[in-house]
C-alpha positions in Angstrom: -23.2 68.2 -27.8 -22.8 66.1 -31.0 -25.8 64.5 -32.7 -24.3 61.0 -32.1 -24.0 61.6 -28.4 -27.5 63.0 -28.3 -28.9 59.9 -30.1 -27.1 57.4 -27.8 -25.3 54.2 -28.9 -26.3 52.4 -32.0 -27.6 48.8 -32.0 -24.3 47.6 -33.6 -22.3 49.2 -30.8 -24.4 47.6 -28.2 -24.1 44.2 -29.8 -20.3 44.6 -30.1 -20.0 45.6 -26.5 -22.2 42.7 -25.3 -20.1 40.3 -27.4 -16.9 41.6 -25.9 -18.3 41.3 -22.4 -19.6 37.8 -23.0 -16.2 36.8 -24.3 -14.4 38.3 -21.3 -16.8 36.5 -18.9 -16.3 33.2 -20.8 -12.6 33.5 -20.6 -12.8 34.3 -16.9 -15.0 31.3 -16.2 -12.7 29.1 -18.3 -9.7 30.3 -16.3 -11.6 29.6 -13.0 -12.6 26.1 -14.2 -9.0 25.3 -15.2 -7.7 26.6 -11.9 -10.3 24.6 -10.0 -9.6 21.4 -12.0 -5.8 21.9 -11.4 -6.4 22.4 -7.7 -8.6 19.3 -7.5 -6.0 17.2 -9.4 -3.3 18.5 -7.1 -5.4 17.6 -4.0 -6.1 14.1 -5.4 -2.5 13.6 -6.2 -1.5 14.7 -2.7 -4.1 12.3 -1.2 -2.6 9.4 -3.3 0.9 10.3 -2.2 -0.2 10.4 1.4 -1.9 7.1 1.0 1.2 5.5 -0.5 3.4 6.9 2.2 1.0 5.6 4.9 0.8 2.1 3.4 4.6 1.9 2.8 5.4 3.1 6.3 3.0 0.6 7.9 4.4 -2.3 5.9 8.0 -1.4 6.6 7.5 -1.1 10.3 5.4 -4.2 10.7 7.5 -6.5 8.5 10.8 -5.2 9.9 9.6 -5.9 13.4 9.0 -9.6 12.7 10.2 -11.9 15.5 11.7 -15.5 15.3 8.6 -16.7 17.2 6.5 -19.7 15.9 2.8 -19.4 15.4 2.4 -23.1 14.5 4.3 -26.4 14.6 4.0 -29.2 12.1 2.9 -32.2 14.1 4.5 -34.6 11.6 7.9 -33.1 11.3 8.0 -30.9 14.4 9.2 -27.9 12.2 7.9 -24.6 13.6 6.3 -22.0 11.3 7.9 -18.6 11.9 7.4 -17.0 8.5 5.2 -17.9 5.6 5.6 -16.1 2.3 3.4 -16.5 -0.9 2.9 -14.3 -3.9 -0.2 -12.8 -2.3 0.2 -13.5 1.4 2.7 -13.0 4.3 2.4 -14.4 7.8 4.7 -13.7 10.7 4.7 -12.8 14.4 5.5 -9.4 15.8 4.6 -7.4 18.9 1.4 -5.5 18.3 1.7 -1.7 19.1 -0.8 -0.5 21.7 -2.5 1.7 19.2 -3.4 -1.4 17.2 -4.7 -3.5 20.0 -3.8 -5.0 23.3 -0.1 -5.4 22.6 2.0 -8.6 22.8 3.0 -11.1 20.1 0.4 -11.4 17.3 0.4 -13.1 14.0 0.3 -10.5 11.2 -1.5 -12.0 8.2 -1.0 -9.6 5.3 -2.8 -10.7 2.2 -4.1 -9.7 -1.2 -7.9 -10.2 -1.6 -10.0 -10.1 -4.8 -12.6 -7.3 -4.4 -14.8 -7.4 -7.5 -12.8 -6.2 -10.5 -9.9 -4.9 -8.3 -7.7 -6.0 -5.4 -7.4 -4.9 -1.8 -4.5 -5.2 0.6 -5.5 -6.0 4.1 -4.0 -7.3 7.4 -5.4 -9.4 10.2 -4.1 -9.9 13.7 -4.4 -12.9 16.0 -2.9 -13.6 19.4 0.0 -16.1 19.7 0.6 -18.1 22.8 2.9 -21.1 23.2 3.5 -21.4 19.5 -0.2 -21.5 18.7 -2.7 -19.0 17.4 -5.4 -18.3 20.0 -8.9 -18.4 18.7 -10.7 -15.4 20.1 -14.5 -15.5 20.6 -14.8 -12.1 19.1 -12.0 -11.7 16.5 -11.3 -8.3 15.2 -12.1 -7.7 11.5 -9.4 -7.3 8.9 -7.8 -3.9 8.7 -7.9 -2.3 5.2 -4.5 -1.0 4.0 -5.4 -0.1 0.4 -8.1 -1.0 -2.1 -8.9 -0.4 -5.8 -5.6 -1.9 -6.8 -4.8 -3.5 -10.1 -1.8 -5.7 -9.1 0.1 -6.6 -5.9 3.1 -8.8 -5.9 5.1 -10.1 -2.9 8.5 -11.6 -3.2 11.4 -12.8 -1.0 15.1 -13.4 -1.1 18.1 -14.7 0.9 21.8 -15.3 0.7 23.0 -17.9 -1.9 25.6 -20.6 -1.4 28.4 -18.0 -2.0 26.9 -15.8 0.8 25.7 -13.2 -1.7 22.2 -11.8 -2.0 20.2 -14.2 -4.2 17.4 -13.7 -6.7 13.9 -12.7 -5.7 11.5 -15.7 -5.3 7.7 -15.7 -5.4 7.4 -18.2 -2.5 9.3 -18.6 0.8 9.3 -22.2 1.7 11.6 -22.4 4.7 8.9 -21.6 7.2 11.1 -22.2 10.2 13.3 -19.2 9.3 12.9 -15.7 7.9 14.1 -14.3 4.6 16.7 -11.7 4.3 14.4 -9.2 2.5 10.8 -8.9 1.5 9.6 -6.8 -1.5 6.1 -5.5 -2.1 5.1 -4.1 -5.6 1.8 -2.4 -6.1 0.0 -1.0 -9.1 -3.1 1.0 -8.4 -6.4 1.2 -10.2 -5.1 4.0 -12.5 -2.2 1.9 -13.6 0.3 4.0 -11.6 3.2 1.9 -10.2 4.0 2.7 -6.6 7.6 2.8 -5.5 8.6 -0.8 -4.6 8.8 -1.4 -0.8 11.9 -3.4 0.0 12.2 -4.4 3.7 15.3 -5.9 5.3 14.6 -8.3 8.1 16.8 -7.6 11.2 16.0 -11.0 12.7 16.8 -12.9 9.5 20.0 -14.4 10.9 18.5 -15.7 14.1 18.5 -19.3 12.9 21.7 -19.6 10.9 22.6 -18.8 7.3 20.4 -19.2 4.3 21.2 -20.7 0.9 19.5 -20.1 -2.3 18.9 -23.9 -2.6 16.9 -23.8 0.6 14.3 -21.2 -0.7 
């Protein structure tokens, strides 16, 4: 047996081995942290994508199901209100699915609400009977669609005088009829722009043609 083996490892060798082990452990922990962070980011992105798809699907189904049914009538002019569109609010009547309530025609009031430093997108439902909104003694609270948003924009368009699709408008003023299309644009709290939701209205032609001058 050599004298070195008999005397064991020197202090320098022990220090070098310890440093190498510490470096390997640090590298391993860093790799684990990076993998965990990447997995967390991936999960968060998947949740955001699922949230976008859920909100988009809900808006598409509800807006596309709008009916040419009045929820109010102007007492002075006798003009029925079937669709109201503003930059931050939409109102229309559609049958409510059983999973959302008791079914039957309900006003869908989709609006953008200021929530501290951010915005939230919500919807309220109310029963419609004989062209009037029925005031319920215990109305259901608004349903939250999305919160923590930076910007939400609603716009509308119809056919112009040449029977071509016109420009997008911030406000829909012909409340007795429905637009040809509705567009919802959303920017979330991170500044990410969601894919625009453009919904065609199957019942848009129920009350004759539309001209751009009428919008």
